[in-house]
C-alpha positions in Angstrom: -29.2 37.0 -85.9 -26.6 36.1 -83.5 -22.9 35.5 -82.7 -20.1 33.6 -81.1 -16.8 35.0 -79.9 -13.9 33.1 -79.2 -10.4 34.4 -77.8 -7.2 32.6 -76.5 -3.9 34.3 -75.8 -1.0 32.3 -77.2 2.7 32.8 -76.8 4.1 33.4 -80.3 4.6 36.2 -82.1 1.5 37.7 -84.4 3.9 37.1 -87.4 3.9 33.8 -86.5 -0.1 33.2 -85.9 -1.1 35.0 -88.7 1.0 32.6 -91.1 -1.0 29.8 -89.7 -4.2 31.4 -90.4 -3.1 31.9 -93.8 -0.9 29.2 -95.5 -3.3 26.1 -96.6 -0.3 23.6 -95.7 0.0 25.3 -92.3 -4.2 25.7 -91.9 -4.0 22.2 -92.7 -2.0 21.3 -89.2 -4.9 22.4 -87.3 -8.1 23.5 -88.6 -9.0 21.3 -91.4 -7.9 18.4 -93.5 -8.4 19.6 -96.7 -7.7 23.9 -97.1 -7.7 26.3 -100.0 -7.7 30.0 -99.7 -6.6 32.7 -101.9 -5.4 35.8 -99.7 -7.4 38.9 -101.2 -10.5 40.2 -101.0 -13.2 38.1 -103.1 -10.5 35.2 -103.2 -12.1 31.4 -102.5 -11.9 30.5 -99.1 -12.8 26.0 -98.8 -12.4 24.2 -96.3 -13.0 20.4 -96.0 -12.9 17.8 -92.9 -12.8 14.0 -93.1 -16.0 14.0 -90.8 -17.8 15.0 -94.2 -18.0 18.5 -93.2 -17.0 21.5 -95.1 -17.6 25.2 -95.7 -16.7 28.0 -98.7 -16.7 31.6 -98.8 -15.1 34.6 -100.1 -12.2 36.8 -98.3 -13.7 39.9 -97.5 -10.8 41.2 -95.5 -6.8 40.9 -94.8 -4.6 42.9 -92.8 -1.0 40.9 -92.7 -0.9 40.1 -89.2 -3.8 41.8 -87.7 -7.1 40.7 -89.5 -8.9 37.8 -91.6 -12.2 38.0 -92.5 -14.1 35.7 -95.1 -18.0 34.3 -95.6 -19.0 30.9 -94.3 -21.5 28.9 -95.5 -20.8 24.8 -93.8 -22.5 22.2 -95.8 -25.1 21.5 -92.9 -25.6 25.3 -92.1 -29.0 26.6 -93.2 -27.5 30.3 -94.4 -24.4 31.5 -95.0 -22.3 33.6 -91.8 -19.3 35.5 -91.5 -16.0 35.2 -89.8 -13.6 37.7 -88.5 -10.2 36.9 -87.0 -8.2 39.5 -85.1 -4.7 39.4 -83.5 -3.5 41.9 -81.1 0.0 42.1 -79.6 -0.2 41.1 -75.5 3.2 41.1 -74.4 5.6 39.0 -75.9 2.6 36.6 -77.2 -1.0 37.1 -79.1 -4.5 37.4 -78.5 -6.7 35.8 -81.3 -10.2 36.7 -81.0 -12.5 34.8 -83.3 -16.1 36.3 -84.1 -18.8 34.0 -85.9 -21.7 36.7 -86.8 -24.7 36.0 -88.8 -25.8 32.7 -87.1 -29.5 32.3 -87.6 -32.1 31.6 -84.6 -34.3 28.7 -84.4 -34.8 24.8 -84.6 -32.7 24.5 -87.8 -30.0 26.3 -86.4 -29.6 24.4 -82.8 -27.4 22.0 -84.1 -25.5 23.7 -86.5 -24.7 26.4 -84.1 -23.4 23.4 -81.5 -21.4 22.0 -84.0 -19.6 25.4 -84.9 -19.2 26.6 -81.3 -17.4 23.6 -80.6 -15.7 23.3 -83.2 -14.2 27.1 -83.0 -13.4 25.9 -79.4 -11.5 22.4 -80.7 -9.7 24.5 -83.5 -8.5 27.3 -81.0 -6.7 24.6 -78.5 -5.4 23.0 -81.4 -3.9 25.8 -82.9 -2.4 26.4 -79.3 -0.9 23.0 -79.6 0.7 23.2 -82.9 2.3 26.6 -82.3 3.2 25.9 -78.7 4.2 22.3 -79.0 4.4 21.8 -82.9 1.4 18.3 -82.4 -1.8 18.6 -83.8 -4.4 17.0 -81.7 -6.2 15.3 -83.9 -3.3 13.1 -84.6 -1.4 12.9 -81.6 -4.5 12.5 -79.8 -5.7 9.1 -81.5 -4.4 5.3 -81.2 -1.3 4.9 -83.5 -1.1 1.8 -85.6 2.2 1.6 -86.6 1.9 0.6 -90.3 3.7 2.0 -93.2 0.5 2.3 -96.0 1.5 1.6 -99.8 -1.9 2.5 -100.9 -5.5 1.7 -100.9 -6.9 -1.3 -102.8 -9.5 -1.0 -104.8 -12.6 -3.5 -105.7 -11.6 -4.0 -109.4 -7.3 -4.2 -108.2 -8.8 -6.9 -105.5 -10.7 -9.1 -108.0 -7.6 -9.1 -109.8 -6.1 -10.7 -107.1 -8.5 -13.4 -106.3 -10.3 -11.3 -103.3 -14.1 -11.1 -103.2 -13.6 -7.7 -101.1 -14.9 -4.2 -101.4 -11.4 -2.8 -101.3 -8.4 -2.9 -98.4 -5.3 -0.9 -96.8 -2.1 -1.8 -98.7 0.8 -2.5 -95.9 4.3 -1.5 -96.7 5.5 -2.5 -93.0 5.2 -2.0 -89.5 7.3 0.2 -87.4 9.3 -1.2 -84.6 8.0 -1.3 -81.1 4.4 -1.3 -82.2 0.9 -3.0 -81.7 1.1 -4.0 -85.2 4.8 -5.2 -85.6 3.5 -7.4 -82.3 0.6 -8.5 -84.1 2.7 -10.1 -86.8 1.7 -7.7 -89.8 3.8 -7.7 -92.8 4.6 -5.8 -95.8 2.0 -6.7 -98.5 -0.7 -7.8 -96.6 -4.0 -6.0 -96.7 -6.2 -4.6 -94.2 -9.9 -4.8 -95.1 -11.4 -4.8 -91.4 -10.9 -3.2 -87.8 -12.8 -4.2 -84.9 -15.8 -5.0 -87.0 -15.3 -1.9 -89.2 -14.8 -2.3 -92.9 -11.6 -0.4 -94.3 -11.7 -0.4 -98.0 -10.2 3.0 -97.7 -8.5 5.9 -96.2 -11.2 7.7 -94.6 -12.6 4.7 -93.7 -9.6 3.3 -91.8 -9.4 7.1 -90.4 -13.3 6.5 -88.8 -12.7 2.7 -87.5 -8.9 4.1 -85.4 -11.0 7.3 -84.2 -14.0 5.0 -82.6 -11.1 3.9 -80.0 -8.6 4.5 -77.5 -4.6 4.2 -77.5 -3.9 0.7 -75.2 -7.3 -0.8 -76.6 -6.8 -4.2 -78.1 -9.0 -4.5 -81.3 -9.4 -7.4 -83.8 -8.1 -6.9 -87.3 -9.3 -8.7 -90.3 -6.6 -8.9 -93.2 -5.4 -10.5 -96.2 -1.9 -12.4 -96.7 -2.0 -13.6 -100.5 -5.4 -15.1 -100.6 -5.9 -16.6 -97.4 -7.8 -14.3 -94.9 -6.3 -13.8 -90.8 -7.4 -12.3 -87.9 -5.3 -11.2 -85.7 -5.7 -9.0 -81.8 -3.5 -5.9 -82.2 -3.0 -3.3 -79.2 -3.5 0.4 -80.3 -0.2 2.2 -79.3 0.2 5.6 -78.0 1.8 8.0 -80.7 5.4 8.9 -80.2 6.1 12.2 -79.7 9.3 13.2 -81.8 11.9 14.9 -79.9 13.0 17.3 -82.5 16.2 20.1 -81.7 15.1 23.7 -82.3 18.4 24.1 -84.4 18.2 23.4 -87.7 21.9 21.8 -87.7 21.3 19.7 -85.0 18.3 18.3 -86.3 19.3 17.7 -89.5 22.4 16.2 -88.4 20.2 13.6 -86.8 18.4 13.1 -89.8 21.9 12.5 -91.3 23.1 9.9 -89.3 19.6 7.9 -89.9 20.3 8.3 -93.8 23.7 7.4 -93.4 23.0 4.0 -91.6 19.9 3.1 -93.2 21.6 3.5 -96.8 25.1 1.2 -96.0 22.3 -1.2 -95.2 21.0 -0.8 -98.3 24.7 -0.6 -100.2 25.4 -4.2 -98.5 22.6 -6.2 -100.3 24.3 -5.6 -103.5 27.2 -6.8 -102.6 28.2 -9.7 -104.8 25.3 -8.8 -107.1 25.1 -8.9 -110.8 23.9 -5.6 -113.0 21.7 -8.7 -114.5 20.4 -9.8 -111.4 20.2 -6.4 -109.9 18.0 -5.8 -113.3 16.0 -9.1 -113.2 12.4 -8.5 -112.0 10.9 -11.4 -110.2 7.6 -11.1 -112.1 6.7 -8.7 -114.7 4.6 -6.6 -112.9 7.2 -6.4 -109.7 10.0 -4.2 -109.5 13.3 -5.8 -109.9 16.4 -4.8 -106.9 17.7 -2.1 -108.8 14.1 -0.3 -109.7 12.9 -0.6 -105.7 16.2 1.7 -105.3 15.2 4.1 -108.1 11.7 4.0 -106.1 14.3 5.6 -103.3 15.6 7.7 -105.6 12.2 9.1 -106.1 11.1 9.3 -103.0 14.4 11.4 -101.7 13.8 14.0 -104.7 10.5 14.4 -103.5 12.0 14.9 -100.1 14.7 17.6 -101.1 11.6 19.5 -103.1 9.4 19.1 -100.0 11.8 21.3 -97.8 11.5 24.2 -99.7 7.8 23.6 -100.7 7.2 23.7 -96.3 9.0 26.8 -96.7 6.5 28.2 -98.6 3.7 26.8 -96.6 2.9 24.7 -99.2 2.5 20.7 -99.8 4.6 18.9 -102.4 3.2 17.4 -105.0 3.2 13.8 -105.2 5.8 11.7 -107.6 5.3 9.2 -110.0 5.7 5.7 -108.6 4.5 3.7 -111.5 6.1 0.1 -112.7 7.1 2.5 -115.8 8.7 5.5 -114.2 10.5 3.7 -112.0 12.1 1.3 -114.5 12.9 4.3 -117.1 15.0 5.9 -113.9 16.8 2.6 -113.0 17.4 1.9 -116.7 19.5 5.7 -116.4 22.0 4.2 -114.4 24.7 2.3 -116.1 25.4 0.2 -112.5 23.5 0.1 -109.3 26.6 1.5 -108.1 25.7 4.7 -109.5 22.3 4.6 -108.6 23.3 4.2 -104.9 25.9 7.0 -105.4 23.4 9.4 -106.4 21.2 8.2 -103.6 23.4 9.3 -101.3 23.9 12.3 -103.0 20.3 13.3 -103.1 20.2 12.4 -99.2 22.9 14.4 -98.6 21.4 17.0 -100.2 18.0 17.0 -98.0 19.9 17.4 -94.8 22.0 20.0 -96.1 18.5 21.8 -97.0 17.1 21.1 -93.9 20.3 22.5 -91.9 19.5 25.9 -94.0 15.7 26.2 -93.4 14.8 29.6 -93.0 14.1 31.5 -89.4 10.1 31.5 -90.7 9.9 27.9 -90.9 12.0 27.6 -87.9 9.4 29.4 -85.5 6.7 27.2 -87.0 7.2 24.4 -84.8 4.4 22.1 -86.3 5.8 22.3 -89.7 9.5 21.6 -88.6 7.9 18.2 -86.3 5.9 17.4 -89.6 9.5 17.1 -91.8 11.2 15.1 -88.9 8.6 12.7 -88.9 8.5 12.8 -92.7 12.3 12.1 -92.8 12.5 9.8 -90.4 9.7 7.8 -91.7 12.3 8.0 -94.8 14.5 5.7 -93.4 12.3 3.2 -91.9 10.7 3.6 -95.7 14.2 2.6 -97.0 14.5 -0.6 -94.4 10.6 -2.0 -95.6 11.9 -2.4 -98.6 14.6 -4.7 -97.8 13.2 -7.8 -97.9 11.7 -6.6 -101.2 15.1 -6.3 -102.4 16.5 -9.5 -101.0 13.5 -11.9 -102.4 14.0 -9.9 -106.1 17.7 -10.7 -105.8 16.8 -14.5 -105.0 14.5 -14.8 -107.5 16.6 -13.7 -109.9 19.7 -16.2 -109.2 16.7 -18.9 -109.6 15.3 -17.8 -113.1 19.2 -18.6 -114.6 
């Protein structure tokens, strides 16, 4: 048997590092793509990476702000091993030491040991990036597509649209100034391949992106309706959000973008009757008013997400099906009532952001995650403007 030991000094207090080691949502910001941990001796530990590797074990020791130990049996490992992570105050920072014990010898352990060693080295670098800069290197070192994704298209759904494909990525729009916008991709397009790699689902898209660097130009195949197109797209550098460390300043900036988008949204309904707002372009498509109801659902999620982020948890997804959206829209007598509640919900989110607790303020990666989420919200609102305009136009044609 043999051991591996890694150490790094981080410029934050032990309490902050301990939170990064023990809160599942925070672990997913630097360690693995999915993490579940029951923080007590005998509690379950599980981690999974998009690359296909996973590990499971049991928590064996917990000392708040000092130590965490657990067993480790990776999906590619010949046998189980042990991990012990210790924290020690070091001046104004924290020295973290990771000991991975009980690794086997011989040929069958050569590659697993190499992968474990490289994995911990990369993880500690990413932990430092998350704590100091608030950035997940797995994301910010990758090229940036600049697309808004509205879901994955399954083979069955594709068949219903008359497309003979295994699946694809539904676009909800593009972000300004990105390669996707320059390439002419639009809301409703379905990406089916990138640089020759099929993209039937999110893992495939992630894998395809991971083969390239920002600045490269790749060929993207997509469907617009039932017509297939190919376009050259330059992969952008991922923008790093500039976020104030003062939550009140941060919230004020978010509030400004919310207000601008909401004013533009309200202007779309000037001169629109209630009947026109509720009339659907087609049986399975949202009306203009139902589209606003969808935006309100998203805003309710935003508000809930502030509190769950503070607890190191992820807010659950919300229902986004036609029936749920229609029911919410119908509960408001007028579009004006719905728009008013949408504005109040956005205001509540901004207020919650201004009052985030100190623990959350110190977790820079969580703050940046929220910044991206809420900056995306105004873009998300605007990405539905054409949908609303088209629904209103279709409603007027049906008279």
